[in-house]
Structures are given as structure tokens and as C-alpha cells.
TORMI-633954 format. One line per 10 residues: for each residue x negated, y, z of N, C-alpha, C. Coordinates in nm, 4 decimals. Each point is the difference from the previous one (the first is absolute). Example, Ala and Ser with C-alpha at 12.3 -4.5 7.8 and 13.67 -1.06 7.14 Angstrom:
% residues 2
-1.3190 -0.5690 0.7800 0.0890 0.1190 0.0000 -0.0900 0.1200 0.0000; 0.0350 0.1050 -0.0720 -0.0820 0.1190 0.0060 0.0770 0.1090 0.0730
END
This chain:
% residues 259
-0.0831 -0.1203 0.0000 0.0831 0.1203 0.0000 -0.0868 0.1257 0.0000; -0.1137 -0.0050 0.0663 -0.0900 0.1154 0.0013 -0.0480 0.0311 -0.1409; -0.0208 -0.1040 -0.0817 -0.0419 0.0224 -0.1379 0.1122 0.0664 -0.0795; 0.1241 -0.0457 0.0187 0.1136 0.0598 -0.0711 0.0126 0.1491 0.0329; -0.0324 0.0363 0.1248 0.0162 0.1386 0.0434 -0.0958 0.0961 -0.0699; -0.1052 -0.0531 -0.0620 -0.0928 0.0874 -0.0714 0.0681 0.0651 -0.1203; 0.0983 -0.0700 -0.0580 0.0824 0.0546 -0.1076 0.1462 -0.0259 0.0364; 0.0410 0.0605 0.1123 0.1262 -0.0378 0.0635 0.1220 0.0197 -0.0902; 0.0055 0.1109 -0.0695 0.1164 0.0258 -0.0851 0.0014 -0.0924 -0.1212; -0.1154 -0.0231 -0.0587 -0.0094 -0.0872 -0.1165 0.0272 -0.1456 0.0367
-0.0338 -0.0388 0.1227 0.0180 -0.1383 0.0451 0.1273 -0.0199 0.0830; 0.0916 0.0957 -0.0030 0.1134 -0.0020 0.0933 0.0867 -0.1238 -0.0104; 0.0071 -0.0607 -0.1178 0.0869 -0.1171 -0.0176 -0.0490 -0.1202 0.0798; -0.1280 -0.0024 0.0368 -0.0530 -0.1125 0.0777 0.0711 -0.0121 0.1347; 0.0294 0.1132 0.0647 0.0685 -0.0038 0.1289 0.1402 -0.0588 -0.0148; 0.0693 0.0400 -0.1041 0.1372 -0.0467 -0.0221 0.0042 -0.1487 -0.0291; -0.0881 -0.0469 -0.0865 -0.0005 -0.1412 -0.0382 -0.0333 -0.0886 0.1197; -0.1053 0.0345 0.0732 -0.0379 -0.0827 0.1150 0.1076 0.0024 0.1076; 0.0657 0.1156 0.0194 0.1066 0.0100 0.0998 0.1176 -0.0913 -0.0361; 0.0376 -0.0007 -0.1267 0.1133 -0.0819 -0.0433 -0.0319 -0.1486 0.0104
-0.1218 -0.0378 -0.0336 -0.0378 -0.1410 0.0123 -0.0006 -0.0438 0.1463; -0.0438 0.0879 0.0890 0.0014 -0.0320 0.1433 0.1429 -0.0161 0.0511; 0.0899 0.0887 -0.0450 0.1400 -0.0085 0.0422 0.0657 -0.1271 -0.0514; -0.0320 -0.0384 -0.1238 0.0596 -0.1196 -0.0593 -0.0750 -0.1268 0.0376; -0.1139 0.0164 0.0680 -0.0843 -0.1124 0.0419 -0.0404 -0.0871 -0.1183; -0.0370 0.0642 -0.1079 -0.0452 -0.0701 -0.1194 -0.1525 0.0022 -0.0066; -0.0592 -0.1058 -0.0576 -0.1462 0.0026 -0.0181 -0.0371 0.1054 -0.1034; -0.1121 0.0638 0.0202 -0.0430 0.1087 -0.0878 -0.1415 -0.0275 -0.0487; -0.0172 -0.0008 -0.1311 -0.1328 -0.0181 -0.0579 -0.0677 0.1361 -0.0086; -0.1087 0.0160 0.0728 -0.0700 0.1278 0.0017 -0.1484 -0.0243 0.0252
-0.0810 0.0926 -0.0465 -0.1446 -0.0151 0.0182 -0.0682 0.1337 -0.0217; -0.1237 0.0088 0.0458 -0.0849 0.1159 -0.0221 -0.1161 -0.0387 -0.0898; -0.0508 0.0963 -0.0740 -0.1208 -0.0188 -0.0795 -0.1128 0.0747 0.0707; -0.1089 -0.0720 0.0293 -0.1126 0.0571 0.0740 -0.1211 0.0195 -0.0913; -0.0796 0.0988 0.0369 -0.1325 0.0167 -0.0607 -0.0944 0.0463 0.1087; -0.1053 -0.0785 0.0217 -0.0977 0.0290 0.1059 0.0677 0.0145 0.1359; 0.0994 -0.0849 0.0245 0.0673 -0.0012 0.1293 0.1015 0.1112 0.0204; 0.0291 0.0778 -0.1050 0.0938 0.1118 0.0088 0.1201 -0.0266 -0.0898; 0.1200 0.0245 0.0516 0.1207 -0.0192 -0.0819 0.0019 0.1044 -0.1114; 0.0176 -0.0485 -0.1232 0.0064 0.0895 -0.1152 0.1399 0.0065 -0.0610
0.0804 -0.1023 0.0272 0.1348 -0.0022 -0.0552 0.0835 -0.1039 0.0745; 0.1330 0.0160 -0.0078 0.0939 -0.0969 0.0567 0.1059 -0.0318 -0.1044; 0.0632 -0.1156 0.0157 0.1140 -0.0307 -0.0861 0.0980 -0.0906 0.0723; 0.1241 0.0061 -0.0443 0.1072 -0.0858 0.0504 0.0706 -0.0628 -0.1187; 0.0394 -0.1242 0.0143 0.0873 -0.0641 -0.0992 0.1394 -0.0040 0.0611; 0.0940 0.0731 -0.0601 0.1338 0.0075 0.0565 0.0901 -0.1057 -0.0641; 0.1192 -0.0208 0.0580 0.0834 -0.1142 -0.0393 0.0592 0.0113 -0.1400; -0.0155 0.1143 -0.0648 0.0432 0.0134 -0.1393 -0.1117 -0.0388 -0.0971; -0.1093 -0.0533 0.0563 -0.1188 -0.0373 -0.0779 -0.0681 0.1218 -0.0638; 0.0105 0.1123 0.0685 -0.0771 0.1188 -0.0354 -0.1207 0.0091 0.0932
-0.1069 0.0564 -0.0508 -0.1179 0.0278 0.0811 0.0011 0.1483 0.0359; -0.0106 0.0295 0.1297 -0.0110 0.1378 0.0476 -0.1468 0.0284 0.0285; -0.0556 0.0980 -0.0705 -0.1412 0.0339 0.0119 -0.0184 0.1267 0.0826; -0.1011 -0.0006 0.0845 -0.0409 0.1250 0.0649 -0.0910 0.0757 -0.0962; -0.0346 0.1214 0.0363 -0.0983 0.0736 -0.0793 -0.1315 -0.0768 0.0034; -0.0612 -0.0174 -0.1170 -0.1233 -0.0776 -0.0069 -0.0893 0.0456 -0.1140; -0.0525 -0.0978 -0.0755 -0.0900 0.0296 -0.1114 0.0145 -0.1096 -0.1048; -0.0683 0.0168 -0.1112 0.0062 -0.1010 -0.1066 -0.0416 -0.1369 0.0531; -0.1092 -0.0038 0.0753 -0.0534 -0.1285 0.0461 0.0911 -0.0655 0.1040; 0.0611 0.0796 0.0881 0.0899 -0.0602 0.0991 0.1261 -0.0542 -0.0677
0.0517 0.0740 -0.0978 0.1191 -0.0473 -0.0726 -0.0332 -0.1287 -0.0755; -0.1165 -0.0047 -0.0606 -0.0420 -0.1200 -0.0734 -0.0089 -0.1197 0.0938; -0.0538 0.0202 0.1192 -0.0099 -0.1091 0.0980 0.1377 -0.0478 0.0440; 0.0944 0.0935 0.0147 0.1362 -0.0366 0.0403 0.0669 -0.0831 -0.1087; -0.0172 0.0388 -0.1257 0.0570 -0.0765 -0.1112 -0.0596 -0.1404 -0.0043; -0.1299 -0.0101 0.0166 -0.0637 -0.1328 -0.0029 0.0510 -0.0865 0.1155; 0.0225 0.0608 0.1146 0.0529 -0.0745 0.1141 0.1414 -0.0511 -0.0310; 0.0832 0.0844 -0.0612 0.1368 -0.0416 -0.0338 -0.0016 -0.1136 -0.1018; -0.0955 0.0039 -0.0919 -0.0119 -0.1082 -0.0989 -0.0430 -0.1302 0.0665; -0.0889 0.0122 0.0973 -0.0448 -0.1188 0.0735 0.1154 -0.0639 0.0758
0.0893 0.0845 0.0527 0.1176 -0.0485 0.0730 0.1127 -0.0445 -0.0939; -0.0180 0.0259 -0.1301 0.0988 -0.0346 -0.1032 0.1340 0.0682 0.0246; -0.0069 0.1268 0.0422 0.1219 0.0779 0.0187 0.0530 0.0448 -0.1364; 0.1299 -0.0032 -0.0152 0.0649 0.0502 -0.1205 0.0415 0.1447 0.0265; -0.0886 0.0905 -0.0300 0.0210 0.1410 0.0316 0.0978 0.0630 -0.0997; 0.1046 0.0636 0.0536 0.1008 0.0639 -0.0851 -0.0222 0.1500 -0.0152; -0.0850 0.0569 0.0865 -0.0243 0.1428 -0.0099 -0.0973 0.0460 0.1065; -0.0315 0.1275 -0.0033 -0.0952 0.0564 0.0944 0.0478 0.1387 0.0421; -0.0282 0.0334 0.1260 0.0329 0.1299 0.0577 -0.1271 0.0595 0.0589; -0.0163 0.1301 -0.0145 -0.1162 0.0639 0.0601 -0.0295 0.1326 -0.0666
-0.1155 0.0559 0.0320 -0.0382 0.1248 -0.0646 -0.0056 -0.0218 -0.1508; 0.0252 0.1043 -0.0761 0.0026 -0.0115 -0.1460 -0.1312 -0.0577 -0.0523; -0.1105 0.0444 0.0557 -0.1311 -0.0457 -0.0472 -0.0155 -0.1497 0.0245; 0.0272 -0.0453 0.1234 -0.0200 -0.1408 0.0345 0.0988 -0.0904 -0.0727; 0.1267 0.0437 -0.0089 0.1011 -0.0806 -0.0683 -0.0341 -0.0175 -0.1477; -0.0490 0.1066 -0.0633 -0.0336 -0.0093 -0.1422 -0.1255 -0.0831 -0.0230; -0.0930 0.0003 0.0956 -0.1168 -0.0889 -0.0103 0.0463 -0.1452 0.0063; 0.0877 -0.0309 0.0963 0.0529 -0.1356 0.0145 0.0708 -0.0412 -0.1287; 0.0819 0.0912 -0.0541 0.0741 -0.0294 -0.1224 -0.0941 -0.0288 -0.1156; -0.1023 0.0820 -0.0174 -0.0917 -0.0187 -0.1134 -0.0742 -0.1325 0.0103
-0.0370 -0.0382 0.1219 -0.0717 -0.1260 0.0195 0.0896 -0.1198 -0.0255; 0.1234 0.0059 0.0487 0.0892 -0.1148 -0.0168 0.0454 -0.0117 -0.1458; 0.0172 0.1128 -0.0672 0.0358 -0.0052 -0.1425 -0.1138 -0.0597 -0.0818; -0.1224 0.0342 0.0375 -0.1159 -0.0545 -0.0704 -0.0091 -0.1506 0.0207; 0.0258 -0.0437 0.1243 -0.0062 -0.1428 0.0301 0.1062 -0.0779 -0.0755; 0.1202 0.0603 -0.0116 0.1125 -0.0696 -0.0627 0.0097 0.0257 -0.1496; -0.0847 0.0896 -0.0487 0.0025 0.0311 -0.1414 0.1221 0.0778 -0.0448; 0.0601 0.0767 0.0917 0.1195 0.0770 -0.0327 -0.0378 0.1339 -0.0635; 0.0821 0.0412 -0.0970 -0.0207 0.1282 -0.0655 0.1149 0.0966 0.0234; 0.1146 -0.0525 0.0409 0.1174 0.0853 0.0215 -0.0127 0.0770 0.1308
0.0615 0.1190 0.0030 -0.0010 0.0818 0.1203 0.0958 -0.0580 0.1042; -0.0386 0.0113 0.1262 0.0853 -0.0451 0.1086 0.0883 0.1138 0.0480; 0.1120 -0.0346 0.0624 0.0917 0.1008 0.0535 -0.0682 0.0725 0.1156; 0.0037 0.1328 -0.0045 -0.0720 0.0798 0.0993 0.0891 0.1088 0.0589; -0.0025 0.0126 0.1323 0.0647 0.1104 0.0691 -0.1078 0.0770 0.0759; -0.0022 0.1316 -0.0190 -0.1031 0.0832 0.0630 0.0637 0.1013 0.0936; -0.0575 0.0118 0.1191 0.0491 0.0939 0.1010 -0.1163 0.0877 0.0460; 0.0297 0.1262 0.0238 -0.0975 0.0900 0.0592 0.0193 -0.0011 0.1510; -0.1092 -0.0044 0.0746 0.0063 -0.0027 0.1462 -0.0433 0.1354 0.0538; 0.0836 0.0560 0.0869 -0.0273 0.1298 0.0604 -0.0014 -0.0122 0.1516
-0.0726 0.0920 0.0638 -0.0005 0.0141 0.1457 0.0456 0.1406 0.0369; 0.0780 0.0082 0.1049 0.0303 0.1310 0.0557 -0.1170 0.0425 0.0882; 0.0005 0.1234 0.0429 -0.1066 0.0484 0.0863 0.0271 0.1418 0.0428; -0.1007 0.0648 0.0476 0.0156 0.1359 0.0543 0.0189 0.1057 -0.1084; -0.0216 -0.0373 -0.1272 0.0038 0.0998 -0.1063 0.1326 0.0014 -0.0764; 0.1023 -0.0637 0.0533 0.1299 0.0026 -0.0659 0.0523 0.1429 -0.0067; 0.0542 0.0358 -0.1153 0.0545 0.1342 -0.0179 0.1367 0.0101 0.0668; 0.0233 0.1076 0.0701 0.1286 0.0201 0.0634 0.1053 0.0316 -0.1059; 0.1209 -0.0449 0.0271 0.1107 0.0274 -0.0903 0.0363 0.1478 0.0105; -0.0193 0.0810 -0.1076 0.0246 0.1442 0.0098 0.1453 0.0347 0.0326
0.0908 -0.0841 -0.0426 0.1413 0.0225 0.0285 0.0579 -0.1262 0.0646; -0.0280 -0.0162 0.1278 0.0451 -0.1191 0.0701 0.1524 -0.0073 -0.0023; 0.0547 -0.1068 -0.0561 0.1458 -0.0097 -0.0093 0.0640 -0.0194 0.1365; 0.1229 0.0489 0.0134 0.0728 -0.0158 0.1257 0.0357 -0.1461 0.0205; -0.0097 -0.0452 0.1243 0.0344 -0.1376 0.0323 -0.0984 -0.0592 0.0987; 0.0154 -0.1293 0.0269 -0.0885 -0.0668 0.0947 -0.0199 -0.1459 -0.0396; -0.1145 -0.0528 0.0412 -0.0315 -0.1405 -0.0225 0.0653 -0.0821 0.1106; 0.0782 -0.1003 -0.0390 0.0677 -0.0849 0.0987 -0.0234 -0.1458 -0.0348; -0.0031 -0.0822 0.1033 -0.0157 -0.1436 -0.0215 0.1298 -0.0556 -0.0593; -0.0128 -0.0781 -0.1049 0.1172 -0.0561 -0.0660 0.0728 -0.0973 0.0927
0.1317 -0.0019 -0.0106 0.0841 -0.0891 0.0795 0.0622 -0.1060 -0.0905; 0.0525 -0.1055 0.0626 0.0640 -0.1044 -0.0781 0.1209 0.0530 -0.0765; 0.0640 0.1039 0.0521 0.1135 0.0599 -0.0692 -0.0420 0.0700 -0.1297; -0.1314 0.0271 -0.0144 -0.0511 0.0631 -0.1217 -0.0308 -0.1015 -0.1101; 0.0133 -0.1280 0.0312 -0.0439 -0.1041 -0.0933 0.0629 0.0087 -0.1391; 0.1295 0.0232 -0.0151 0.0552 0.0071 -0.1371 -0.0748 0.0989 -0.0894; -0.0315 0.1188 0.0539 -0.0733 0.0982 -0.0786 -0.1442 -0.0449 -0.0224; -0.0630 -0.0527 0.1048 -0.1380 -0.0462 -0.0109 -0.0120 -0.1085 -0.1071; 0.0960 -0.0899 -0.0023 -0.0019 -0.1093 -0.0978 0.0037 0.0554 -0.1430; 0.0844 0.0967 -0.0236 0.0091 0.0619 -0.1327 -0.1301 0.0708 -0.0353
-0.0524 0.0769 0.0946 -0.1234 0.0742 -0.0255 -0.1182 -0.0931 -0.0233; -0.0060 -0.1103 0.0762 -0.1091 -0.0965 -0.0188 0.0084 -0.0630 -0.1388; 0.1213 -0.0291 -0.0450 0.0181 -0.0541 -0.1341 -0.0413 0.0999 -0.1063; 0.0371 0.1272 0.0198 -0.0414 0.1048 -0.0935 -0.1517 0.0145 -0.0026; -0.0614 -0.0047 0.1189 -0.1458 0.0108 0.0114 -0.0677 -0.1094 -0.0825; 0.0509 -0.1229 0.0104 -0.0585 -0.1122 -0.0739 0.0157 0.0188 -0.1503; 0.1188 0.0416 -0.0426 0.0240 0.0155 -0.1441 -0.0814 0.1135 -0.0609; -0.0258 0.1040 0.0795 -0.0750 0.1144 -0.0512 -0.1507 -0.0203 0.0053; -0.0441 -0.1014 0.0725 -0.1439 -0.0253 0.0133 -0.0566 -0.0456 -0.1342; -0.1110 0.0587 -0.0378 -0.0603 -0.0323 -0.1282 -0.0598 -0.1390 -0.0073
-0.0192 -0.0674 0.1150 -0.0658 -0.1307 0.0001 0.0990 -0.1155 -0.0010; 0.1302 0.0279 -0.0188 0.0985 -0.1069 -0.0110 0.0221 -0.0757 0.1293; 0.0084 0.0710 0.1093 0.0195 -0.0641 0.1300 0.1309 -0.0770 0.0027; -0.0001 -0.1125 0.0692 0.1203 -0.0789 0.0162 0.1011 0.0753 0.0856; 0.1214 0.0191 -0.0540 0.1026 0.0712 0.0751 0.0368 -0.0759 0.1270; 0.0136 -0.1308 -0.0114 0.0348 -0.0817 0.1174 -0.1078 0.0091 0.1067; -0.1256 -0.0080 -0.0422 -0.1112 0.0047 0.0955 -0.0087 0.1364 0.0674; 0.0252 0.1060 -0.0775 -0.0065 0.1354 0.0555 0.1121 0.0230 0.1004; 0.1190 -0.0474 -0.0317 0.1129 0.0125 0.0933 -0.0279 -0.0801 0.1271; -0.0594 -0.1177 -0.0148 -0.0356 -0.0812 0.1173 -0.1030 0.0714 0.0865
-0.0957 0.0680 -0.0645 -0.1011 0.0757 0.0745 0.0642 0.1150 0.0759; 0.0955 0.0681 -0.0646 0.0705 0.1099 0.0672 0.0757 -0.0519 0.1219; 0.0632 -0.1146 -0.0137 0.0731 -0.0606 0.1120 -0.0958 -0.0355 0.1134; -0.1144 -0.0519 -0.0361 -0.1001 -0.0375 0.1007 -0.0502 0.1233 0.0742; -0.0277 0.1087 -0.0728 -0.0457 0.1230 0.0649 0.1084 0.0578 0.0899; 0.1256 -0.0119 -0.0424 0.1110 0.0468 0.0831 0.0070 -0.0804 0.1294; -0.0121 -0.1317 -0.0105 0.0056 -0.0876 0.1180 -0.1172 0.0274 0.0946; -0.1137 0.0415 -0.0552 -0.1197 0.0267 0.0807 -0.0087 0.1452 0.0471; 0.1076 0.0762 -0.0183 0.0031 0.1426 0.0383 -0.1060 0.0809 -0.0728; -0.0320 -0.0389 -0.1234 -0.1035 0.0700 -0.0743 0.0508 0.0788 -0.1193
0.1332 0.0135 -0.0122 0.0574 0.0707 -0.1140 0.0623 0.1305 0.0479; -0.0249 0.1069 -0.0758 0.0442 0.1337 0.0425 0.0726 0.0720 -0.1135; 0.0905 0.0896 0.0402 0.0747 0.0828 -0.0939 -0.0199 0.1464 0.0357; 0.0010 0.0844 -0.1004 0.0003 0.1434 0.0239 0.1431 0.0474 -0.0208; 0.0583 0.0567 0.1059 0.1409 0.0381 -0.0036 0.0181 0.1473 0.0341; 0.1035 0.0578 -0.0575 0.0412 0.1353 0.0336 0.1524 0.0007 0.0072; 0.0517 0.0305 0.1205 0.1455 -0.0017 0.0219 0.0614 -0.1335 -0.0426; -0.0679 -0.1068 0.0406 0.0446 -0.1370 -0.0277 -0.0080 -0.0395 -0.1466; -0.0559 0.0857 -0.0844 -0.0204 -0.0355 -0.1400 -0.1384 -0.0608 -0.0172; -0.0079 -0.1199 -0.0580 -0.1280 -0.0665 -0.0232 -0.0662 0.0585 -0.1237
-0.1246 0.0442 0.0150 -0.0692 0.0693 -0.1078 -0.1209 -0.0767 -0.0537; -0.0608 -0.0852 0.0821 -0.1196 -0.0728 -0.0418 -0.0230 -0.1178 0.0946; -0.0859 -0.0916 -0.0436 -0.0284 -0.1210 0.0777 -0.1483 -0.0349 -0.0111; -0.0540 -0.0572 0.1054 -0.1357 -0.0553 -0.0008 -0.0135 -0.0930 0.1194; -0.0985 -0.0857 -0.0048 -0.0186 -0.0930 0.1116 -0.1460 -0.0335 0.0213; -0.0283 -0.0573 0.1164 -0.1324 -0.0546 0.0269 0.0036 -0.1477 -0.0351; -0.0863 -0.0400 -0.0935 -0.0106 -0.1403 -0.0371 -0.1016 -0.0686 0.0881; -0.1036 -0.0523 -0.0618 -0.1020 -0.0692 0.0778 -0.0912 0.0991 0.0712; -0.0822 -0.0536 0.0896 -0.0981 0.0812 0.0715 -0.1345 -0.0700 -0.0039; -0.1057 0.0786 0.0168 -0.1346 -0.0532 0.0161 -0.0448 0.0361 0.1420
-0.1276 -0.0097 0.0269 -0.0471 0.0340 0.1343 0.0237 0.1468 0.0330; -0.0174 0.0877 -0.1004 0.0052 0.1440 0.0263 0.0902 0.0773 -0.0948; 0.0786 -0.0703 -0.0808 0.0836 0.0650 -0.1000 0.1409 -0.0590 0.0013; 0.0974 0.0832 -0.0400 0.1340 -0.0471 -0.0322 0.0236 0.0240 -0.1483; 0.0681 -0.0934 -0.0644 0.0339 0.0161 -0.1411 0.1384 0.0632 -0.0100; 0.0080 0.1161 -0.0654 0.1291 0.0624 -0.0268 0.0541 -0.0599 -0.1293; 0.1176 -0.0570 0.0097 0.0559 -0.0752 -0.1122 0.1374 0.0536 -0.0373; 0.0409 -0.0284 -0.1218 0.1357 0.0261 -0.0472 0.0429 0.1456 0.0195; -0.0862 0.0928 -0.0415 0.0365 0.1419 0.0035 0.0989 0.0235 -0.1140; 0.1225 0.0348 0.0350 0.1045 0.0134 -0.1035 0.0857 0.1231 0.0257
0.0193 0.0758 -0.1071 0.0914 0.1144 0.0004 0.0987 -0.0221 -0.1140; 0.1302 0.0040 0.0253 0.0969 -0.0198 -0.1085 -0.0180 0.1048 -0.1086; 0.0323 -0.0390 -0.1217 -0.0299 0.0833 -0.1169 0.0553 0.1416 0.0106; 0.1209 0.0138 0.0537 0.0613 0.1332 0.0060 -0.0569 0.0876 0.1111; -0.0915 -0.0565 0.0814 -0.0606 0.0750 0.1094 -0.1474 0.0314 -0.0255; -0.0513 -0.0406 -0.1135 -0.1425 0.0164 -0.0273 -0.0356 0.1441 -0.0360; -0.1280 0.0329 0.0217 -0.0485 0.1331 -0.0307 0.0282 0.1018 0.1089; 0.0429 -0.0469 0.1180 0.0341 0.0909 0.1104 -0.0940 -0.0163 0.1199; -0.1055 -0.0812 -0.0182 -0.0991 -0.0156 0.1068 0.0285 -0.1110 0.0986; 0.1030 -0.0815 -0.0264 0.0336 -0.1045 0.0976 -0.1040 -0.1112 0.0046
-0.0563 -0.0365 -0.1170 -0.1022 -0.1045 -0.0015 -0.1241 0.0429 0.0761; -0.0469 0.1208 -0.0276 -0.1162 0.0539 0.0710 0.0270 0.0061 0.1497; 0.1181 0.0463 0.0349 0.0343 0.0135 0.1412 0.0029 -0.1357 0.0700; 0.0532 -0.1024 -0.0686 0.0049 -0.1339 0.0600 -0.1403 -0.0495 0.0336; -0.0938 0.0183 -0.0918 -0.1366 -0.0476 0.0224 -0.0657 0.0759 0.1145; 0.0189 0.1310 0.0053 -0.0555 0.0797 0.1095 0.0572 -0.0436 0.1341; 0.1304 -0.0212 0.0034 0.0662 -0.0420 0.1247 -0.0457 -0.1394 0.0421; -0.0097 -0.0911 -0.0959 -0.0422 -0.1366 0.0312 -0.1456 -0.0023 0.0463; -0.0840 0.0812 -0.0627 -0.1408 0.0077 0.0403 -0.0135 0.0539 0.1421; 0.0792 0.1030 0.0322 -0.0020 0.0559 0.1352 0.0461 -0.1046 0.1018
0.1053 -0.0731 -0.0346 0.0501 -0.1041 0.0896 -0.1058 -0.1076 0.0223; -0.0693 -0.0400 -0.1064 -0.1050 -0.1014 0.0128 -0.1104 0.0464 0.0949; -0.0372 0.1267 -0.0093 -0.1053 0.0536 0.0873 0.0437 -0.0017 0.1461; 0.1285 0.0250 0.0254 0.0484 0.0014 0.1389 -0.0024 -0.1382 0.0636; 0.0005 -0.1064 -0.0831 -0.0018 -0.1361 0.0566 -0.1363 -0.0673 -0.0186; -0.1036 0.0817 -0.0305 -0.1362 -0.0513 0.0036 -0.0633 -0.0378 -0.1323; 0.0630 0.0359 -0.1117 -0.0587 -0.0297 -0.1307 -0.0408 0.1315 -0.0666; -0.1302 0.0287 -0.0066 -0.0446 0.1310 -0.0496 0.0235 0.0231 -0.1490; 0.0150 -0.1066 -0.0753 0.0223 0.0143 -0.1441 0.1049 -0.1004 -0.0470; 0.0597 0.0316 -0.1145 0.0942 -0.0910 -0.0642 -0.0499 -0.0339 -0.1393
0.0455 -0.1129 -0.0505 -0.0339 -0.0476 -0.1341 0.1252 0.0076 -0.0871; -0.0177 0.0427 -0.1239 0.1100 0.0045 -0.0951 -0.0443 -0.0626 -0.1315; 0.0887 -0.0789 -0.0609 -0.0251 -0.0584 -0.1310 0.0903 0.0693 -0.1013; -0.0537 0.0269 -0.1180 0.0792 0.0685 -0.1018 -0.0405 -0.0458 -0.1389; 0.1000 -0.0172 -0.0873 -0.0281 -0.0264 -0.1398 0.0258 0.1241 -0.0852; 0.0349 0.1114 0.0657 0.0317 0.1248 -0.0698 -0.1245 0.0587 -0.0655; 0.0172 0.0540 -0.1198 -0.1091 0.0635 -0.0732 -0.0735 0.1003 0.0884; -0.1337 -0.0053 -0.0006 -0.0779 0.0841 0.0904 0.0210 0.1489 -0.0257; 0.0244 0.0367 -0.1251 0.0179 0.1420 -0.0316 0.1232 0.0578 0.0701; 0.1004 -0.0829 0.0234 0.1233 0.0460 0.0634 0.0224 -0.0675 0.1350
-0.1048 -0.0607 0.0547 0.0169 -0.0825 0.1196 0.0285 0.0838 0.1240; 0.1111 -0.0299 0.0658 0.0415 0.0732 0.1192 -0.1050 -0.0074 0.1089; -0.0530 -0.1194 0.0258 -0.0949 -0.0177 0.1091 -0.1283 0.0787 -0.0250; -0.0484 -0.0054 -0.1222 -0.1216 0.0739 -0.0342 0.0234 0.1506 0.0111; 0.1123 0.0459 -0.0523 0.0276 0.1433 -0.0026 0.0227 0.0594 0.1383; 0.0374 -0.0842 0.0980 0.0206 0.0536 0.1339 -0.1232 -0.0165 0.0890; -0.1109 -0.0470 -0.0597 -0.1256 -0.0030 0.0729 -0.0440 -0.1339 0.0529; 0.0732 -0.1077 -0.0334 -0.0461 -0.1331 0.0405 -0.1267 -0.0353 -0.0780; -0.0869 -0.0752 0.0628 -0.1283 -0.0355 -0.0620 0.0103 -0.1363 -0.0687; -0.0337 -0.0037 -0.1282 0.0013 -0.1277 -0.0711 -0.1245 -0.0790 0.0400
0.0216 -0.1229 0.0503 -0.1120 -0.0790 0.0503 -0.0287 -0.1229 -0.0859; 0.0818 -0.0235 -0.1015 -0.0261 -0.1146 -0.0864 0.1199 -0.0357 -0.0852; -0.0208 -0.0995 -0.0845 0.1059 -0.0527 -0.0853 0.0207 -0.1467 0.0356; 0.1248 -0.0411 0.0148 0.0331 -0.1383 0.0338 0.0644 -0.0641 -0.1224; -0.0386 -0.1215 -0.0282 0.0439 -0.0655 -0.1227 0.0584 -0.1381 0.0288; 0.1092 -0.0314 -0.0687 0.0594 -0.1337 0.0037 -0.0041 -0.0569 -0.1414; -0.0680 -0.1128 -0.0160 -0.0141 -0.0629 -0.1315 0.0621 -0.1391 0.0042; 0.0861 -0.0264 -0.0957 0.0640 -0.1310 -0.0101 -0.0620 -0.0765 -0.1159; -0.0439 -0.1237 0.0252 -0.0632 -0.0797 -0.1061 0.1029 -0.0891 -0.0708
END
């Protein structure tokens, strides 16, 4: 875990995967790659037969692929930093003699911090914890969020995630006079970060600062409970990216490749 913390935001999925395997009491295939007695990379094989890679190098990725071949794993895809995932892809395509492109989803990873820009026109309202009575609206918004996502997120899976965050008291709404204006939640956590997930503003409410306000409010809330920074994933074009434009720091690119 200390190694994962060196690139905590880029490696954030490791905490979620290991936590879920512990809860389900399932065996987990995982290992570290060492050089001169020092950990250089980590990987996990998850139950979908995907390999989750930590930040590493060409040589560590090559060693991980050779290990998977020795174990005769039927790898269906890889998750990790764009650089490491594409190295894995190029090596496995070369081994299999494939020429066709694999399905790829790319996400930009951002961190909040002390340099977030304040909302010049803070909208009226307050951040409130979502209640079970809010579920009908949350369900619709979660479905809309999935359909609007550029990476083709599963609507069923996204709605299930929203339900899980609601049950865990991690889903929040921005309301004004009982009118729901925006939604966001805390997804997974690492040692020192919370992941802000499912930031959604309905189409007729956009352009009024609600998305920016939700992130600022969620970041402030995270700091009050001991998490100095938050992680955000986005597939939005960088030129128009909300997180970038409000001062979040881009710390890497995360890639999902399906073979």
C-alpha cells in the first residue's frame, strides 16, 4: 500500500478492488515487481479477467505480461495509466499477432487542492445528504449520467453505484427551496483521498455554476473529515474540461483496454 501511495490518485482503483475482494472473501491474484529489492510496480488480476496495473515502466509491464502467460491466464483487458496500459497492449498484440485496434476508454485524472478557483457567483442553495425519498430523482439522474458519458458506461451499473452511495451516506444533492439542482457523491477512497463521482447537473440547469459549486462543496466536506484532496475522473475534452478550468490539477491519464 505504501508503494501505491506514491501515485495515489493514479493507483486509486487498487484500494477499491482489494476492499471488494476482502468483503466478498474471494481469492485475489496480486503481486509486486521488484528491482534490487525495491518495488517498481504492482498488479492485480480481477474477476473479470482484467489486469489492473500500477504506475510502472516498460520493463515492469513486460514482466507482468510474461508472468500472466506463465500462469496461462486468459486476459480480456487491462486497466491502468495510459502509458502502462498501452505498453501492455502493444506487447500482447505482438505476441498474438493482432493488427486490429482494441476497444479503448480514456479518462483524465484530476486532483483538487488549495488552488481551486472560487465560484464568482455562488448559486443560492445548500449541499444536503441525499435521502431515500430522493431515490426516484437520483435514479433518473444516474441513468442520464450513464447515457451522457462518452465512454459508454453501463446504465444498470451506474444506477447500482448510485444506490450503493446512497446506502453508504455518500451521495449529496445541491438544493434551493427544496428544488434539486445538482448531484455528486463520494465513491471509493484511498489512504488520503476521496473520489468525487457522478457529478451531474440536469441539462436545463447547466451553465449556472452548479457543477463547479458541487465540487467546491464536496472538496470542503472531504477536508472536514480528514481527506486533504479529492480525485476526479473525466472523459470531457480538456479544452472545455470543468475540472481543469476550475483549477484542479491533472495528475495523469487512466486507460481501459479491452482485448
